[in-house]
C-alpha positions as CSV (number, residue, x, y, z in Angstrom):
1,M,0.0,0.0,0.0
2,S,3.0,2.3,0.5
3,A,3.6,2.3,-3.3
4,F,0.0,3.6,-3.7
5,M,0.8,6.4,-1.2
6,M,3.4,7.7,-3.8
7,S,0.5,8.2,-6.2
8,I,-2.2,9.7,-4.1
9,T,-2.1,13.4,-3.4
10,P,-3.9,14.5,-0.3
11,G,-3.5,17.9,1.2
12,I,-0.9,18.8,3.8
13,P,-1.5,20.5,7.1
14,S,0.5,23.6,7.9
15,S,1.0,25.9,10.9
16,S,1.2,29.6,10.9
17,S,2.8,29.7,14.3
18,S,6.4,29.4,13.2
19,S,7.1,30.7,9.8
20,S,10.2,32.2,8.3
21,S,8.5,33.3,5.2
22,S,4.9,34.3,6.1
23,S,4.9,38.0,5.8
24,S,1.2,39.0,5.8
25,P,-0.8,39.2,9.0
26,S,-4.1,39.5,7.1
27,H,-6.7,36.8,6.9
28,T,-6.8,36.8,3.1
29,V,-4.4,34.3,1.4
30,T,-4.3,36.3,-1.8
31,S,-6.5,38.5,-3.9
32,S,-7.3,37.8,-7.5
33,P,-5.4,39.8,-10.1
34,P,-6.8,43.3,-10.4
35,P,-8.9,44.2,-13.5
36,T,-6.8,44.7,-16.5
37,S,-7.1,45.8,-20.1
38,L,-6.4,42.3,-21.4
39,P,-8.5,41.2,-24.3
40,V,-11.5,39.2,-23.4
41,R,-11.5,35.8,-25.0
42,T,-14.1,33.0,-25.2
43,I,-12.9,30.1,-23.2
44,P,-11.6,27.6,-25.7
45,G,-12.1,23.8,-25.5
46,A,-15.3,21.7,-25.2
47,Y,-16.8,19.0,-23.1
48,G,-17.8,16.8,-26.1
49,L,-21.0,14.8,-26.5
50,P,-22.7,13.5,-23.3
51,L,-21.0,10.3,-22.0
52,L,-18.7,10.1,-25.0
53,G,-16.8,13.3,-24.2
54,P,-16.1,12.5,-20.6
55,I,-15.2,8.9,-21.3
56,S,-12.8,10.0,-24.0
57,D,-11.1,12.5,-21.8
58,R,-11.0,10.0,-18.9
59,L,-9.2,7.4,-21.1
60,D,-6.7,10.1,-22.2
61,Y,-6.2,11.2,-18.6
62,F,-5.6,7.8,-17.1
63,W,-4.5,5.6,-20.0
64,F,-3.4,7.1,-23.3
65,Q,-1.7,10.3,-22.1
66,G,-1.4,10.6,-18.3
67,P,-2.3,13.8,-16.4
68,E,0.8,15.8,-17.3
69,T,0.5,15.1,-21.1
70,F,-3.3,15.5,-20.9
71,F,-3.1,19.1,-19.7
72,K,-0.1,20.0,-21.7
73,K,-1.5,18.8,-25.1
74,R,-4.7,20.8,-24.5
75,T,-2.7,23.9,-23.6
76,D,-0.8,23.6,-26.8
77,K,-3.9,22.7,-28.9
78,Y,-5.9,25.7,-27.7
79,K,-2.9,28.0,-27.3
80,S,-4.3,28.9,-23.9
81,T,-3.7,28.1,-20.3
82,V,-7.4,28.4,-19.6
83,F,-9.8,26.0,-21.4
84,R,-12.7,23.7,-21.0
85,T,-12.3,20.0,-20.6
86,N,-13.4,17.0,-18.5
87,V,-11.5,15.4,-15.5
88,P,-12.2,12.0,-14.0
89,P,-14.1,10.4,-12.4
90,S,-16.9,9.9,-14.9
91,F,-19.1,7.4,-16.7
92,P,-20.2,4.6,-16.2
93,L,-20.9,4.5,-12.4
94,F,-20.4,8.1,-11.4
95,L,-23.7,9.3,-12.9
96,G,-24.1,12.0,-10.2
97,V,-20.6,13.5,-10.9
98,N,-20.2,16.3,-13.4
99,P,-16.7,16.1,-14.9
100,N,-16.9,19.5,-16.7
101,V,-14.2,21.9,-15.6
102,V,-12.5,25.1,-16.6
103,A,-8.7,24.3,-16.4
104,V,-6.5,27.2,-15.1
105,L,-2.9,26.3,-15.7
106,D,-0.7,29.4,-15.2
107,C,0.1,31.2,-12.0
108,K,-2.1,34.2,-12.7
109,S,-5.3,32.3,-13.5
110,F,-4.6,29.7,-10.8
111,S,-4.4,32.4,-8.1
112,H,-8.2,32.9,-8.5
113,L,-8.7,29.6,-6.7
114,F,-7.7,31.2,-3.4
115,D,-9.9,34.3,-3.6
116,M,-12.8,33.4,-1.3
117,D,-14.8,36.3,-2.5
118,L,-14.9,34.8,-6.0
119,V,-14.9,31.0,-5.3
120,E,-16.3,28.5,-2.8
121,K,-14.8,25.2,-1.7
122,K,-17.9,23.3,-0.6
123,N,-17.5,19.5,-1.3
124,C,-14.9,20.0,-4.1
125,L,-11.7,18.9,-2.4
126,V,-11.1,16.4,-5.2
127,G,-13.4,17.8,-7.8
128,D,-17.1,17.3,-8.3
129,F,-16.7,13.8,-7.0
130,M,-16.8,13.5,-3.2
131,P,-16.0,10.3,-1.3
132,S,-18.8,9.0,0.8
133,V,-19.1,10.7,4.2
134,K,-19.3,7.1,5.6
135,F,-15.5,7.2,5.4
136,T,-15.6,9.9,8.0
137,G,-18.3,9.0,10.4
138,D,-21.2,10.3,8.3
139,L,-20.0,13.9,8.6
140,R,-18.3,16.4,6.3
141,T,-14.8,17.2,7.7
142,C,-13.3,20.6,7.5
143,A,-11.6,20.0,4.1
144,Y,-15.1,19.7,2.5
145,L,-16.5,22.8,4.2
146,D,-16.7,26.3,2.6
147,T,-15.5,29.3,4.6
148,S,-19.2,30.5,4.6
149,E,-20.3,27.5,6.7
150,P,-20.2,28.3,10.5
151,Q,-18.5,25.0,11.4
152,H,-15.5,25.8,9.2
153,A,-14.2,28.5,11.4
154,Q,-14.6,26.4,14.5
155,I,-12.7,23.4,13.1
156,K,-10.1,25.5,11.4
157,N,-9.3,27.4,14.6
158,F,-9.2,24.0,16.4
159,A,-6.7,22.7,13.9
160,M,-4.5,25.8,14.2
161,D,-4.6,25.5,18.0
162,I,-3.5,21.8,17.8
163,L,-0.4,22.9,15.9
164,K,0.3,25.7,18.4
165,Q,0.0,23.4,21.4
166,S,2.1,20.7,19.7
167,S,5.0,23.1,19.0
168,K,6.2,22.4,22.5
169,I,7.1,18.8,21.7
170,W,7.3,18.9,17.9
171,V,11.0,19.1,17.4
172,T,12.0,16.6,20.2
173,E,9.4,14.1,19.0
174,L,10.5,14.5,15.4
175,T,14.2,14.1,16.1
176,A,13.6,11.0,18.3
177,N,11.6,9.4,15.6
178,L,14.1,10.3,12.9
179,S,16.8,8.7,15.0
180,T,14.9,5.5,15.1
181,F,14.2,5.7,11.4
182,W,17.8,6.3,10.3
183,D,19.0,3.6,12.7
184,T,16.8,1.2,10.7
185,I,18.2,2.5,7.4
186,D,21.8,2.1,8.7
187,A,21.2,-1.5,9.7
188,D,19.5,-2.4,6.4
189,V,22.2,-0.8,4.3
190,A,24.9,-2.6,6.3
191,K,23.1,-5.9,6.0
192,D,21.7,-5.8,2.4
193,G,23.5,-3.0,0.7
194,K,20.3,-0.9,0.4
195,A,17.3,0.0,2.4
196,S,13.7,0.4,1.1
197,Y,12.6,3.3,3.3
198,L,8.9,4.0,2.5
199,I,7.4,1.7,5.2
200,P,9.9,2.6,7.9
201,L,9.3,6.3,7.1
202,Q,5.5,5.9,7.3
203,K,5.8,4.0,10.6
204,S,8.0,6.7,12.1
205,F,5.8,9.6,10.9
206,F,2.6,7.9,12.0
207,K,4.0,7.6,15.5
208,F,5.3,11.2,15.4
209,F,2.0,12.7,14.2
210,T,-0.1,10.6,16.5
211,K,1.8,12.0,19.5
212,C,2.0,15.6,18.3
213,L,-1.4,16.1,16.8
214,V,-3.6,13.7,18.8
215,G,-1.6,13.7,22.0
216,A,-1.6,9.9,22.0
217,D,1.3,7.5,22.2
218,A,0.9,4.8,19.6
219,S,2.8,2.3,21.8
220,N,-0.2,2.2,24.1
221,S,-1.8,-0.1,21.6
222,P,0.4,-2.8,20.0
223,K,-2.1,-3.1,17.1
224,I,-1.9,0.6,16.4
225,A,1.9,0.8,16.8
226,E,2.4,-2.1,14.4
227,S,-0.4,-1.5,11.8
228,G,-1.8,2.0,12.3
229,Y,0.1,3.4,9.3
230,A,-1.3,0.6,7.1
231,M,-4.8,1.3,8.3
232,L,-4.5,4.9,7.2
233,D,-3.0,3.8,3.8
234,R,-6.0,1.6,3.1
235,W,-8.5,4.3,4.3
236,L,-6.9,6.9,2.0
237,A,-6.6,4.5,-1.0
238,L,-10.2,3.6,-1.1
239,Q,-11.3,7.2,-1.1
240,L,-8.9,8.4,-3.8
241,L,-8.7,5.4,-6.2
242,P,-11.3,6.8,-8.7
243,T,-9.2,10.1,-9.1
244,V,-5.6,8.9,-9.4
245,K,-3.5,7.2,-12.0
246,I,-1.8,4.1,-10.5
247,G,0.0,2.7,-13.5
248,V,-1.1,-0.9,-13.3
249,L,-1.9,-3.0,-16.4
250,Q,-4.6,-1.4,-18.6
251,P,-7.4,-1.9,-19.2
252,L,-7.6,-3.5,-15.7
253,E,-7.0,-0.2,-14.0
254,E,-9.9,1.4,-15.8
255,I,-12.2,-1.4,-15.2
256,F,-11.5,-2.1,-11.5
257,L,-10.1,1.2,-10.1
258,H,-11.7,4.1,-12.1
259,S,-15.2,2.9,-12.9
260,F,-16.8,3.0,-9.5
261,A,-16.4,4.3,-5.9
262,Y,-15.2,1.7,-3.4
263,P,-17.5,1.2,-0.4
264,S,-16.4,2.4,3.0
265,F,-17.3,-0.9,4.8
266,L,-14.1,-2.4,3.4
267,V,-12.1,-0.2,5.8
268,S,-14.6,0.5,8.5
269,G,-12.9,-1.9,10.9
270,D,-9.6,-0.1,10.5
271,Y,-11.3,3.3,10.9
272,N,-13.2,2.3,14.0
273,T,-10.0,1.0,15.5
274,L,-8.3,4.3,15.0
275,Y,-11.3,6.2,16.2
276,Q,-11.4,4.2,19.5
277,F,-7.7,4.7,19.9
278,I,-8.0,8.5,19.7
279,E,-11.1,8.4,22.0
280,E,-9.2,6.5,24.6
281,Y,-5.7,8.0,24.4
282,G,-6.2,11.4,23.0
283,K,-8.7,12.6,25.6
284,E,-6.9,15.9,26.4
285,V,-7.0,17.1,22.8
286,V,-10.6,15.8,22.3
287,N,-11.7,17.6,25.4
288,R,-10.1,20.8,24.3
289,G,-12.0,20.6,21.0
290,Q,-15.2,20.3,22.9
291,T,-14.7,22.8,25.7
292,E,-12.7,25.5,23.9
293,F,-14.1,25.3,20.4
294,G,-17.7,24.1,20.9
295,L,-17.4,21.0,18.8
296,G,-19.1,17.7,19.5
297,K,-17.0,14.7,20.6
298,E,-17.6,12.8,17.3
299,E,-16.9,15.9,15.3
300,V,-13.6,16.4,17.1
301,I,-12.4,12.8,16.6
302,H,-13.4,12.5,12.9
303,N,-11.7,15.8,12.1
304,L,-8.6,14.7,14.1
305,L,-8.5,11.5,12.1
306,F,-8.8,13.4,8.8
307,V,-6.0,15.8,9.8
308,L,-3.9,12.9,11.0
309,G,-4.5,10.6,8.1
310,F,-5.3,12.7,5.0
311,N,-3.4,15.9,5.6
312,A,-0.4,15.1,7.8
313,F,0.4,11.4,7.3
314,G,-0.8,11.3,3.7
315,G,0.9,14.5,2.7
316,F,4.3,13.7,4.1
317,S,4.1,10.2,2.7
318,V,4.1,11.8,-0.8
319,F,6.3,14.8,-0.1
320,L,9.3,13.4,1.8
321,P,10.3,10.7,-0.7
322,S,10.4,13.5,-3.4
323,L,12.7,15.5,-1.0
324,V,14.9,12.5,-0.3
325,N,15.2,11.8,-4.0
326,A,16.1,15.4,-4.9
327,I,19.0,15.3,-2.4
328,A,20.1,11.7,-2.5
329,S,20.3,11.5,-6.3
330,D,22.1,14.8,-6.8
331,T,25.5,14.8,-8.4
332,T,26.2,18.5,-8.5
333,G,27.8,19.0,-5.1
334,L,24.5,20.1,-3.4
335,Q,25.1,17.7,-0.4
336,Q,28.4,19.2,0.4
337,R,26.9,22.7,0.4
338,L,24.0,21.5,2.6
339,V,26.5,19.9,5.0
340,K,28.4,23.1,5.3
341,E,25.3,25.2,5.9
342,V,23.8,22.9,8.5
343,R,27.0,22.4,10.5
344,E,27.9,26.1,10.5
345,N,24.4,27.5,11.3
346,A,22.0,24.9,12.8
347,G,23.9,24.2,16.0
348,S,24.1,20.9,17.8
349,T,20.5,21.0,19.0
350,L,17.9,21.5,16.2
351,S,14.9,23.9,16.7
352,F,12.4,25.8,14.6
353,E,14.5,28.9,15.1
354,S,17.8,27.3,14.1
355,V,16.5,26.0,10.8
356,K,15.1,29.4,9.9
357,D,18.8,30.4,9.3
358,L,19.3,27.6,6.8
359,Q,18.5,29.5,3.6
360,L,19.8,26.9,1.2
361,V,17.9,24.1,3.0
362,Q,14.7,26.2,2.8
363,S,15.3,26.8,-0.9
364,V,15.7,23.1,-1.6
365,V,12.5,22.4,0.3
366,Y,10.6,25.0,-1.7
367,E,12.0,23.8,-5.0
368,T,10.9,20.3,-4.2
369,L,7.4,21.5,-3.4
370,R,7.4,23.5,-6.7
371,L,8.4,20.6,-8.9
372,N,6.5,17.9,-7.0
373,P,3.5,19.5,-5.3
374,P,1.9,16.9,-3.0
375,V,-1.5,18.1,-4.1
376,P,-1.3,18.4,-7.9
377,L,-5.0,19.2,-8.4
378,Q,-6.8,22.1,-6.8
379,F,-10.5,22.8,-7.3
380,A,-12.9,25.7,-6.6
381,R,-16.4,26.6,-7.7
382,A,-17.3,30.1,-8.9
383,R,-19.3,31.8,-6.2
384,K,-20.5,34.4,-8.7
385,D,-20.0,35.5,-12.2
386,F,-16.5,37.1,-12.5
387,Q,-13.7,37.8,-15.0
388,L,-10.7,35.6,-14.7
389,S,-7.4,36.6,-16.3
390,S,-4.3,34.6,-17.4
391,H,-1.1,36.3,-18.4
392,D,-2.4,37.3,-21.8
393,S,-6.2,37.1,-21.8
394,A,-9.4,37.6,-19.7
395,F,-12.3,35.1,-19.6
396,E,-15.8,35.3,-18.3
397,I,-16.6,32.7,-15.6
398,K,-20.2,31.9,-14.7
399,K,-21.5,31.2,-11.2
400,G,-21.3,27.5,-10.4
401,E,-18.6,26.6,-12.9
402,L,-15.9,24.3,-11.5
403,L,-12.3,25.5,-11.8
404,C,-9.5,23.0,-11.9
405,G,-5.8,23.8,-11.5
406,F,-3.1,21.2,-12.2
407,Q,-0.2,22.4,-10.0
408,T,2.4,20.3,-11.7
409,Q,2.0,22.5,-14.8
410,V,1.2,25.7,-13.0
411,M,4.4,25.5,-11.0
412,R,6.3,25.3,-14.4
413,D,5.0,28.6,-15.6
414,G,7.8,29.9,-17.8
415,K,6.6,33.5,-17.3
416,I,7.3,33.2,-13.6
417,F,10.0,30.6,-13.2
418,D,13.3,30.6,-15.2
419,A,14.2,27.2,-16.6
420,P,10.9,25.9,-15.1
421,E,11.5,22.2,-15.8
422,T,14.9,22.2,-14.0
423,F,15.5,21.5,-10.3
424,K,17.5,24.6,-9.2
425,P,18.3,24.3,-5.5
426,D,19.2,28.0,-5.2
427,R,16.0,29.2,-7.0
428,F,14.3,30.6,-3.9
429,L,17.6,31.7,-2.4
430,E,18.3,34.0,-5.3
431,N,14.7,35.3,-5.6
432,K,12.6,35.3,-2.5
433,E,9.7,37.0,-4.4
434,L,9.0,33.6,-6.0
435,Q,7.5,32.5,-2.7
436,N,4.5,34.6,-3.8
437,Y,3.9,32.0,-6.5
438,L,4.6,28.8,-4.5
439,Y,1.0,27.5,-4.1
440,W,1.5,24.0,-2.7
441,S,-0.5,24.7,0.5
442,N,-3.8,25.9,-1.2
443,G,-2.4,29.4,-1.2
444,P,0.9,31.2,-1.6
445,Q,3.9,30.6,0.6
446,T,3.7,34.2,1.7
447,G,0.0,33.8,2.7
448,S,-1.4,33.5,6.2
449,P,-3.8,30.6,7.0
450,S,-6.9,31.7,8.9
451,A,-10.5,30.7,9.6
452,S,-11.6,32.9,6.6
453,N,-9.6,31.1,4.0
454,K,-8.8,27.5,2.9
455,Q,-5.0,27.7,3.2
456,C,-3.7,24.6,5.1
457,P,-3.3,25.5,8.7
458,G,0.1,23.9,8.9
459,K,1.7,25.6,5.9
460,D,4.8,26.8,7.9
461,T,5.1,23.7,10.1
462,V,5.4,21.6,7.0
463,T,8.2,23.5,5.5
464,L,10.0,23.9,8.8
465,T,9.6,20.1,9.5
466,A,11.1,19.4,6.1
467,C,14.0,21.7,6.9
468,L,14.5,19.9,10.2
469,F,14.4,16.6,8.3
470,V,17.2,17.7,6.0
471,A,19.2,19.3,8.8
472,Y,19.0,16.1,10.8
473,I,20.3,14.1,7.8
474,F,23.4,16.3,7.4
475,Q,24.2,16.4,11.1
476,R,24.3,12.6,11.0
477,Y,25.8,12.0,7.5
478,D,28.3,13.5,5.2
479,S,26.4,12.1,2.3
480,I,23.5,9.8,1.3
481,T,22.8,8.1,-2.0
482,G,19.4,6.9,-3.1
483,T,16.1,7.4,-4.9
484,S,12.5,8.1,-4.0
485,S,12.1,4.7,-2.5
486,S,15.5,3.4,-1.3
487,I,18.8,4.4,0.2
488,T,21.8,2.6,-1.3
489,A,24.7,4.2,0.6
490,V,25.3,6.4,3.6
491,E,28.5,8.0,4.8
492,K,28.5,8.9,8.5
493,A,29.5,12.3,9.5
494,K,33.3,12.7,10.3
495,Q,32.8,16.1,11.8
496,E,30.5,16.7,14.8
497,A,27.9,19.4,14.4
498,V,28.8,22.6,16.2
């Protein structure tokens, strides 16, 4: 199931409590581009004939082209980064799902997705398709709520408070779990000459997030300690299967993975086990959600499970292997530069404050998020009629139309990023203004998560945690060699961190 986690793309939680880059205290993540004199253009593209159009686009998306080629070919065909198309899931067993979208594929048009005056986010986390609420205790968790719904502010504030409270133990718990993780990698490399790290990484971060976000020690339950990470993998997989390309033998993938929604009862036992674990061992956090934020007990626990599983665990399961691969496969001397920066500036004891001084480390983290956004697809529905602009044209959007942004292409916008296809570790070191266009967190890196927007509450905690992850590696090692799934060599540090 860990291989599947490399394909799914849930959101990532973030925290606004400890940022080195968040500069705006306002509640608005970003505003849409101001009115311009750009020529108004009819949105190109088409949805095709009923049933036939959506199924044709679905086969292109999953089978004949793949998501990246799917969007790129249509951009080239229409000579526009804004166009009409269909995105899965669709026919035959998604009759209540409308696959029609307006694709927005450059930084300027994509930014409209974060203007809550123009768009709403109700039930469109993964498009017009929404997994059954039976996966989350028959209630809609915060990710599916629009900012106009009263419960959104309560739950979002609760999530931000969790991150604030957990900051007291975040770094110590992280480094303790990283120590265990890398001990496992060292032993496997010494024994077998390589170490597959996806499962050990998931086990370590499951334990870490359970302690920090839920306030529960996974070791209190042998079943949770051993299999909790796999329970979350299965729970995530069944919800997202209709929307992601797995890469198994076609047409079997289309027939069995993309043609219908999987029922929640297949993972209800796992979910109930996790629910009961939080209910028993996470009482302090659960009580705080009830007494300080006015939420019901079930509402607290189901939202905690979503944050734990979908946002934190799921997001890092996708992000960290990309980060390891970017560093461990580099042959340009990047690791030597990272070693130098970490050992000269991080000190012997890592902290949120110490990694804020690691400018190259931060740039590497940002560049990884740019090229490999853990959430490649973003959706929003027009709250009203409005005019949307790309770099070269303006388009009329009607109320109710679903906008779809494919971040993997948006983050390669050549009008914003020089050599956009190239991994440039110094990119954000040389031009900090580019953080205004780094949208991995459902908003720009310079934005501020709040109850009035949909930016992930842990935006800053995610990037700082990634910086801590990199800093720990280069306190411990002079170099590592590997890929997005395995480590093939490690060279222990010859020089102690100062």
